[in-house]
C-alpha positions as CSV (number, residue, x, y, z in Angstrom):
1,M,93.6,85.9,116.2
2,S,96.5,88.1,115.0
3,V,96.1,91.0,112.8
4,P,96.4,90.3,109.1
5,E,98.9,92.0,106.9
6,V,96.1,93.5,104.8
7,I,92.8,94.5,106.6
8,P,89.5,94.6,104.7
9,I,87.3,97.5,105.1
10,L,83.7,97.4,103.8
11,H,82.3,100.2,101.9
12,E,79.0,101.5,103.7
13,P,77.1,104.0,101.6
14,G,75.7,106.9,103.5
15,Y,77.9,106.2,106.6
16,R,81.5,106.3,107.9
17,T,83.1,104.4,105.0
18,D,81.1,106.0,102.2
19,T,84.1,107.5,100.5
20,I,86.4,104.5,100.0
21,G,87.1,102.4,96.9
22,R,89.4,101.9,93.9
23,F,90.8,103.9,91.2
24,R,93.0,103.2,88.2
25,G,96.2,101.9,89.8
26,G,95.1,101.5,93.4
27,Q,92.7,102.0,96.3
28,F,91.8,105.0,98.4
29,F,90.3,105.9,101.8
30,A,88.8,109.5,102.0
31,S,87.2,111.4,104.8
32,V,86.4,114.6,106.4
33,T,87.4,114.3,110.1
34,Y,88.4,116.2,113.2
35,A,91.8,115.8,114.9
36,A,94.0,117.4,117.4
37,P,97.4,116.8,118.9
38,G,96.9,114.4,121.7
39,G,93.8,112.8,120.1
40,L,90.4,112.6,121.7
41,A,91.7,113.6,125.0
42,A,92.6,117.1,123.7
43,A,90.5,120.1,124.5
44,P,87.6,120.4,122.1
45,E,88.7,123.9,120.9
46,S,92.1,122.4,119.7
47,H,90.4,120.1,117.3
48,R,90.6,121.1,113.6
49,C,88.7,119.9,110.6
50,F,90.6,118.0,107.9
51,A,90.1,116.9,104.3
52,V,91.8,113.5,104.0
53,L,92.7,111.3,101.1
54,H,95.0,108.3,101.5
55,R,96.0,106.3,98.5
56,F,97.3,102.7,98.3
57,D,98.5,100.4,95.6
58,E,96.5,97.5,94.4
59,A,98.1,95.3,97.1
60,G,97.0,97.8,99.8
61,R,100.4,99.3,100.6
62,H,100.3,103.0,101.4
63,L,101.4,105.3,98.6
64,D,100.7,108.7,99.9
65,S,98.3,110.9,101.9
66,R,96.8,114.3,101.1
67,I,95.8,115.9,104.3
68,E,94.7,119.5,104.6
69,A,93.4,121.4,107.6
70,V,90.5,123.6,106.6
71,P,90.2,127.0,108.4
72,G,86.9,128.3,109.7
73,G,84.5,127.5,112.4
74,L,81.6,124.9,112.4
75,P,79.7,124.2,110.3
76,G,81.7,126.2,107.7
77,A,84.9,124.1,108.2
78,A,83.1,120.9,107.6
79,D,81.5,122.2,104.5
80,A,84.7,123.6,103.0
81,A,86.5,120.2,103.8
82,D,83.8,118.3,102.1
83,E,84.0,120.4,99.0
84,R,87.8,120.0,99.0
85,L,87.5,116.3,99.4
86,R,85.0,116.1,96.5
87,E,87.5,117.8,94.2
88,W,90.2,115.3,95.2
89,L,87.9,112.3,94.6
90,D,86.7,113.7,91.2
91,A,90.4,113.8,90.2
92,L,90.9,110.1,90.8
93,P,90.9,108.3,87.4
94,E,88.2,105.6,87.0
95,R,87.1,106.1,90.6
96,E,84.6,103.6,92.0
97,F,83.4,103.4,95.5
98,G,83.5,100.0,97.2
99,D,85.3,97.7,99.6
100,I,89.1,98.0,100.0
101,A,91.8,96.0,101.8
102,I,94.9,97.9,103.2
103,A,98.0,97.4,105.1
104,P,98.6,99.3,108.4
105,F,100.3,102.7,108.0
106,A,100.7,106.0,109.9
107,V,101.5,109.6,109.1
108,Q,101.7,112.7,111.3
109,V,100.4,116.1,110.2
110,D,100.3,119.1,112.4
111,G,101.0,116.9,115.4
112,C,98.0,114.7,114.6
113,R,98.1,111.0,113.8
114,F,96.4,109.7,110.6
115,G,96.3,106.0,109.6
116,L,95.5,102.4,110.2
117,V,97.5,101.6,113.4
118,V,97.8,98.0,114.9
119,E,97.2,97.9,118.6
120,R,96.4,95.7,121.5
121,H,92.8,96.2,122.5
122,G,91.2,95.0,125.6
123,E,92.2,94.2,129.1
124,G,94.8,91.4,129.3
125,A,95.6,91.3,125.6
126,T,98.9,89.6,125.1
127,E,99.3,90.3,121.3
128,D,98.2,92.8,118.8
129,D,94.5,92.1,118.1
130,W,93.0,95.4,116.8
131,A,93.6,98.0,114.1
132,E,92.4,101.6,114.7
133,F,91.8,104.0,111.8
134,Y,92.9,107.4,113.1
135,P,91.5,110.0,113.7
136,D,88.2,108.5,112.3
137,N,87.9,106.2,115.3
138,L,87.0,103.0,113.3
139,G,88.2,99.9,115.0
140,F,88.8,96.6,113.2
141,S,89.2,93.1,114.7
142,A,88.6,89.4,114.3
143,P,87.0,87.9,112.3
144,W,88.7,90.6,110.0
145,D,85.6,90.8,107.7
146,G,85.8,94.5,107.0
147,E,83.1,95.5,109.6
148,Y,84.2,98.1,112.2
149,D,83.4,99.4,115.7
150,T,83.1,103.1,116.5
């Protein structure tokens, strides 16, 4: 089954998709995550903590991304990123956490890839059959019901 133009993502309170939903005029995907140029294969000391807020229109098309590296070591960086993210989320008008459906997109910040990227996954795949949310490492595939693999 090929990748749909708009990919559903289920809201899962208390877990990896806890901070996704809708606001007046669109949808959002927010997270605190770690990234490094080169992805997971990069040396652990090169990973930085980021506060991330992606915004989409009602149809799921990417509007913009607010991505900010937070200085400091662990656990201080994660706490600071979480605080920053909460400020951004509080500023979204009529924000409600819930399921979303978005189109693939990608942005680069500080040499790191962020976005929902269509890929071929699995040995012998002959067509795109997977969408990976980077750098959060959430994988989506058929039956395209919003559930993800980590």
